N, C-alpha and C positions, 0 to 999 in steps of 0.2 A: 504494500500500500504506500501511497505517496506520503512524504514527510515523516516517514517512520511510523505511521499509524498502523493499527491492526484492525481487522474486521471485528465488528461488534456483534455479529450474528453467527451462531455455530454453523458449521458446514452440514449440509444435508447428507443423508445416507448415500453411499455410492451405489448406483444402480447396477443390476446384474449385467446389462448390455450397454454398449457404448452409447453415450447420449450427450447432448449439449444442454447445460442448465441455463435457464433464464430466471433471474431473481427480480420480482416485481415488488416494489415498496410503495405504500400509500401513506400519506402523512398530512393531516390538517395542521398547518404550521402557524395559523392565526397571525399572519403578517410576515411576508418574506423578508422584510428588513430587520426583523428582530431575532429570528431563530438562531442565527450564527453567534449571537451574544451569550448563548447558554452552553453549559457543559454537556457533551464533550466537544461540540462544534466550535467553541471559542478558542480551542487550542491553535487552530490554524486559520479559522474564518475563511475557508475556501469551499466553494460548492463542489469542486472536483474531489477535494479531500473528504468532504462529507459523504459523497456518493461512494468513494472508495472504502470508507469506514463501514458503510452499510453493505459493501460488496454488491451493490445494486446495478442491474442492467437497465431497468426502467423505473424511474422515480416519478410518482404522481403527487403533486401538491394541491391542497385545497385552501381556500381563504388566503390567497396571496395578498389581497387588499392593495392591489397595485393598479395605478392608472397607466394607460399606454404611454403617456408623455413622461412618466417617472421611471421607466425601466432603465436600469443601468447596464453598462457593458459587461460587468462581471456576472450579472444574472443571465444575460442573453447569450454571451459567447463563453461557454465553459469548455476548456480543452478536453477533447475526447468525447463530447456529447453534443447532440442536437437538442434545441430547446423550442418548445411550443407553448404559447400563452393564449388565454382567453380573458378579456377584461370586461368589467362592468361598463356599460355604455353611458349610464346616467349618474349613478351614485359614486361618489369619490371614496376611496379607501374602503371598498366594500367587495365582498365575494372574490371571484377570480380563481382560476385554476391554471396549473402549468404541468407539463410533462417533459422529462428529460430522458433521452434514450442514448445508450452507450454505442458509439460508432462501431466499435470492434465486434459487437455482438448482434445488434439489431438496428435497423434504420427503416422507418415506415415508408411505404410506397404512396400512401395518401393520408391526408390529415384535414380534418374539418373542425370548425368552431361552432358549437351549438348542437342541440339534439334534434332539431326539426329539419335542418337542411335549408332553412329559409334565409339565412344570412348570406351576404355577398361573398362569392368566391373570388379567385384571381383569374378566372376564365372570362373571356369576352364573347358576346354573341355577334351575329353578323352585322348588327347595327351599331356595334361598338359599346353596347351596354354591358355592364358587369352582370354575369349570371349568378344566380344563387347556387349553392352547392348541389341541390337536388336537380337543378336544370343542367348542370355541367355533365358532359359525357364521361368524365373521369370521377363520377361520384362514388361513394362507398355503398350506398343503397340502404334499403330497409326503411324508407321514409313513409310517413303517414300523410298521404296527399289530400286527406280530408281537411287538414289544417290549412287555412288560407295564409298567404305570405305575411300579411300584417300581424296576424295573431302569432305566427311562428316567430317573427322577429321580436315580438313582445316577450314571448317565453324565453328566448335566448338573449335577451338584452342585459342580463345580469352577469354574464361571463361564468356560467356554471358548468359548462361541459366542453370537453375535447374528445374527438373520436379519431383514432389512429388505426389505419389498416396495415397490418404486417403480413398480409396475404394468407398466412396460415391461421391467423386469428385477428379479430377486431377488438381493440382495447378502448373502453369507454371510461374516462376519468370524469367523475361527477361530484359536485357539491350540491346536494339536494336542499331545498329551502326548508327551514324549520317553521314552526307556528307558535313561537314562544310568546308573542304578543296577542295572538288570537285573531288578528285582523287580516291574515294572509292565507286563510284556509283555502280560498278558491284558487289562488295562484299555485299553492302547494299541490293541490289535487290535480290541477291541470298539468303541472310539470311532471309529477309522478306517473300520471296516466300516459303522457307522451313518451316518457322514458321506457315504460313497460311495453308500449306498443312498438317502439323502435327495436327493442331487443327481440321481441317475438317475431317481428318481420325478418330480422337478420337471421335468426336461428331456424324458424319454421318455414319461411318462404325462400330465403336466399341460401339456406343450408350452410351458414357460416358458424364458426366457433367464436364465442364471445367471452371476453373477460370484463367484468364490471367492477371497478375499484373506486373507493373514495368514502367521503363522509355522507352516508345515506340519511342521517338524522332520523333514524327509526330504531327503536328498541324492539328487537324481534320477539324475544320471549322473556318470561319472568326471570330466568336464570341470567339474563343479560343486564340486569340492573340491581343496584343495592337497595332500592326502595320501590318495589313493584306497586305498592299501595298508592304512591304519588302518581303513577302513570295511568291509573284507572279513573282519575278525576276528569279526564278529557270528556267533556260533554255529559258529565254526570253518569258515565257508563261504568258499571261495575265489572264488566267483562273485559279482561286485559286485551283480548284479541279483537274486540269489537270496533276498533278505530279503523278508519278508511286506509290509512297508511300501512298499518300492520297487516290488514287483510290483503292489500295489494302485494306487499312484499311476500306474504305466505304463498300466494298463487304463483309467484315467480320461482319459488325455491322448492327443491326436493325436500321432503317426500310428498308434497302436494301432488295430486293426480295430474295437474297441468303444469307442474314445476319443470323448468328447463335449466335452472342454475343451481349450483352447489355452493354452500357456504363452507369453504375449505378449512377454516379454523375450527368450526364445529364438526367437520368431518373427522378431523384428527383428535379433537378434544370434545367429544359429545356431551360429557357431563361435568365439565370443568366449571367451577364457580369462580367468581371474582375476575373473570377475563374481560376487564373493562378497558375502554380506550379513551374515555373522556371523563374529566372531573371538574367540579365547580370550584374555580379558584377563589371565589369570593368568600367561601367558608373553609378554604384550605383543605379540601376533601381528598387530595391526592395521597398524602402520607398514610392515611387510614384506608386507602383504596375504597372510598365511598363514591362510586361512579356508575357509568353506564357504558354499554357497547354500542357505539354509533357508527364505527368505521369498519368496512367490510371489504373482503376480496372474494368475489363470486365469479364462477366460471361455469361453462357448459360441462355436461357429464363427461364427455370424452377427455377434456382437459383436466378434470378432477382426477382422472385415473392416472395421470402422469405427475401429479403433485406429490413431491417427495418430502416437503416440509412447509409449515405455515405456523405463524405465531404472532403474538403482540409483543411490543418492546416497551413496557411501561417505565423502564429505568432510563430511557432516553428523554431528555428534557427539551424545552424550547417552545412549548405550547401547552394549552389545556388538554390537548389530545396527545396520543403517542403513536408511533409508526406501527404499521401492520405489514407483514411481508409473506410472500409465498414463493417457493421454488418449483419450477416446472421443468421436468426432464424430457426434452424433445429428442427424437431419434437423431443420431449423429449426421445422417444424410440430409437432414433438414437444415443443417448449419447455415448454408448460404441462401436459404429461401426466405429468411427474415431480413435480408440486406438489400435495400434499394441502392442503386448506384448513386454516388455523391451528387452527380449532376441532376439526378432525378428526385432529389430531396424535395418534399412538398413546399410550395411557396409560403405556407404558413409558418415555416421555421423562422426563428428570431434572427438568424444570420442574414436574412433577406430584408430585414427592416432597413429603411433608407439610411438611418444613422449608423448602421453597422455593416451595411452591404460592402463587400470587398475588403473588409478589415479583419484582422486577426486580433486575438487577445494579446495583451502585453506578454504573457508567458510564452505564447507561440512565437512572438517576434524574436525573443531571445533564445528560443529552443534551437539547438544545433541541428542543421540539416544533414550532417554527415560527421565522420570522425574528425576530430580536431587535429590539425597538423601545425606544429610549431615551426615557423620559418627560422627562428633563432637557433633551433636545435641543429640546423644543418650548416650553420655558419660559424667557424671557429673564431675565437678572439684574435684580433690582429693588432700588432704593435709596430708603429713606424719607428725605425731606428736610424740614428745618425750614421752617415757614411763613415766607414772606417772605424766604427766603435768596436771596442774590445769585446770578446765573447763573455768576459766576466760581468759585463754590464747588462747582459740579458736577464730577464726574470728567471728565477729558479723554479717556477711552476710550469706544469705542462699545459700550455695554452690551447692545445688541440682538444682538450677535454672540457673546456669551458663552453657554455651555451649562449653567451652573449657577445656581441661585437663591440669593441671599445677602441677608439682611436685616440692616441695621445698626440695632441697637436704640438708643433714646434713653438717654442717661445723665443723671441728675438730680443737681443740687447743692442742698442745703437748708441753711439756717443752723442752727448748733448753739446751745445755750444760752449758750455763752461768747462768741458773736459770730463764731466762725469757721465756715467752710463745710466740709462733708464730703459724700461720696457717700451717697445714700440706699440703704438695704438693704431687704430684704423685711420685712414686719411681724413683729415679734418676738412680741407678745402681743395677744390679742383686746382686752383692757382698754385697751391703749394707743390703740386706734382711737377710743374714746369719750372719751379724756382731753382736757380743755380745754387747748389750746395756751397757752404763756406769752404774756403781754400784749405783750412786745416783738417776738414773731414771729407776729403775726396774719396774715401773708401768707407765701406760699411763692414763692420765685423759682426759675425754671427756666432753665438755660442749656444750649443744645444745641451740639453741635459735636464729639462723639466723645471721644477720650481725652486731647486736648491742652487743658490748663487752665492758668490763671495760678497764680502762687505763692499760698500760703495768706494772706500779708499783703495782696496785691492783691485776692484774692477777698473777704477780710474787709472791706476798705475799700469795695469795690464794693457788697456787699450791705448794709452799714450805711447807705450813702447811699440805696439803693433802698428799704430798709425805712422810713426816715424819710419819703421822698417819698410812698410809698404810704399810710403812716399818716395823713399830713396830708390826702391825697385822700379817704380813707375818712371822716375826721371832718367834712370839708366837705360830703360828699354824704349823710351821715346813715346810712351803712351800717357803722357801727362793729361790729355784731354778726357781720359776715362773718368766716369763719375761714380762707378761702383765696382768694387772688387770683393769677392768672397774669400775669406781667409780661413783655412783649416788649421786647427790648433793641434 
């Protein structure tokens, strides 16, 4: 795992035949901006690290509470993952769902926002008008065409659903509306009915395998709540199962005669008590596990047969809900059948958003594209040495084994007008280059050897003798007009 983190979920049992495991995690995070501030996610505060710690291939979030304009690059562009979002159209900081899929395991072929198919897709009609998802030729299917477009857009206006087609199965990530205030019963019933009809159409008519994950906001049975008595007050009904939402959910689930989905956590833990996923934070109910089970991972019967593990993760913080996961062991020869080509990634993916299109994350920008090759390692250290220098002056180290290049520049000493020596500097003025040097300094002496020099008195005496000797040599040879002579000592 990245950053030295380890997986927080135990490995599922090894199947008897070769298979490819896909782990699906659903988590109502109650605000995508807050979850990384809690342990253990606050160790690195990275979405990729969080997904690696969960060892998840598909991560489904509910209640992101994010507006389209507020999405950040770190949320939209996660290295190694594709991201899909649905936002609330009208209410700010409300609802919203997201799905992240691991590129190396599964990449959806199609993706839609909403459950009705009435929202605008990215496809254009012959007249240039944007088509709805259900009008598009590349739609996922299973729509209830009885719903008129305006009603469908109203149902999907709160950003509660994402539908992804992985070819071998259809994943529906949903955040179902609650009725905590009592004034949204009509919208809730309409939404749940539309969701149920879409699933039945996909399974019974289109013959698709379906996985439904998310915060369903329904307590299925008495065993799924710490206070079943509180739940029968709905409409002064004493029958726990008499509510519209529970009855609708029951008809969808096995063992009901018309059931088409399996509750995989209850499949593996049929009589387990206290398997809650949500707690009231106002009364600090989580430490005492006084909660309810509202988050589910449901799948068709065929997929439940390959479910090797499923559970809740109440020890993981960050929300008033906890994550729920399931491991599905697909035949190994299906490994490449969940993978759409990168160029065929649905246009709903966040990397196609205008502000992120064509950009990579900061991490990917600094990620090496190949093995690093050090240029310095191929170049030995080189030292410029004065002509005729004695071998004893050479460095006593093996310069061929050094991995950096260093050039020791020559330092020059020139006589000054007052007979003393000083280090030469760069040319100050262009006119000084053409200026006739003084008669007593018709030659220039150069002494090499680095930064260690004799005292000014010794240097002055040395150069005075040299100047006199060179001047006599010039007069004798007839080259009195020369302006510069190099002297080797």
